[in-house]
Steps between C-alpha positions, in 0.01 A plus 500: 500500500859525621392638837246218546760240413742657745242486777435134414871427515529688828214295647683181405813635665347624825537169695870498424580844642573357844752257355774764478657713232685218320194284453295804412734586213471150352120506517481849354703387202268203455188716514648743249570211264141378529370846420725513192334191364151628576523859383741517212821695467372857539280441804760272656766769486282739700403231749857380543615856572230548761570160657869591512416820686300301756799265530737789569261640760507164677264325735515783755341748259230253401425438865469875550235526227314205650519677835353818352216306338424339834464848655352711219325242286543418132597859417813559705524880472231767514703758310772527237736800496682566173812703424468731198821548299666167425203286603171643377651719230834565331651766270435437132853610405825513700527817705837602357368467146204727577717759677739509203237496224296786647812680617677518165304809395604662828869430448535175696793311346581239764479138387229277646763317705626827644147616581422171673820514706436859607133422575590212730760710679257790551213274608718336764593830665322625815224744409550813710408469866189296425474124474219554247595534134145554380305783660174592328573503126870423552617774266803622705636148532451415134651830386811405696503150345450621142764774520748267673441224245518710185689816594201701373309733734262636235157519669318442171695177452417391853128574456485302177659200670287540812175510303605210277521271802141581592366350177410146397759530221780485757376190687347159442345240728742223595233229494257526205260264679487713817154649436331161492681396818404811696137450395514146639654627823222755541232234440666288768487788747877558507589869537787652304723806530799653326789579737767706326793733546373754248393860470143615445516424127423136581124550528456661154743245359289210626198669342687539172586130504133423577583295808408740781162329547672169580600629843309586816776732624827662399775577753760734348812601690459865399157505666573275797832676576675164535696301244550126484657320683349713777219284643277809528398493134397132520305563819325793330399278208357242741313775684350625174385146416370428849718191553765400752860483370514124559198461271682657203773387263716753314642433152803696383826470309742652754630279779579788736208732433228244436591175674672627813285811533170311475614232742611763751143633483364154578384414146583195296719585199598330175770614260379567145715315249622251759222377729224580249505583130143606423193633680318181409759309699451742792123449491521122482753492782258670736218271387316704235414331172551710187 
C-alpha cells in the first residue's frame, strides 16, 4: 500500500519537477502530508522516507529515470547485480566475538576490541605481490588474517573458524522479503547475479541459505581473478547474464567497491542503505511490481 501511495504522490508531483528545487521541496512536503492523512501513521512514515529520498535525489535523478523508461520501456533495467556480504547477507554475530569465542579453547585471550583492531589492520595490508586476496578457497589469506587478529596460528583453530563461516549458522539474509522479490523479478524477465569479493565458499553458502536458486549467475572474485572495484568482475557478470553493462544496475553497500566499480564498468549502481533500503524498493524502482 505504501509503495502505491508513493507512486500516486509522485504522479501528482511530476508536473512540478521543472519548477526548480525550491518549489519541488514545498510540493514534496505537501504530498507527504496528504499521504499521512490517507494511509495512517505507519504507512505514512515509510512513504515520507521514500519521498524524502526522491527529494534528496532531485529533479535530475527523476529525469534520468524518465529518460531510461523512454529508452528501455516500463522496466528500466534488464538485470540486477547484487553484492553478497553486507547487502544480500550479513554475519549473524560480530566477527570479533566469533573469533574470541571459538578461540578461547585454543588459548586466544585478546579482547574483542583488540581482535577487531588487529583484524582491520591486517585486512588493510597489501597481500603479497598479488592484488587478489581470495584465490580459490582463500585459505592462505584467511590463515594470515586469523593469526594476525588473534595471535593464534593453530591450524585446528583456523579450520574450525573457516568451516563455521561456510554454514547458515554464521550468516543471515539482510532482507527477509528478498525471496518474494527475486521471484517477482524472474517473472518479469529481469536477470539477476551475485557479484562478490569472496572465495569459493560463497556457492555452498548460498545453497546453505537456500537462496542460490534466486540467481541466474554468480561472479566471485576468486573465480574471475578480479576483485571489485575492478570493472572486470562486473563485466563478467553481465557476460554471464547476456546483457550489456548499461542494461544492468548493481546494488551494494560499499561506495568504492560497489558504486564506483560498477559505474566504471558502465553499469548503473545504487548504494544499499542509502539509495535503497530493500530489494522491494529496488524492484519497484526499475518498474517491477512485487
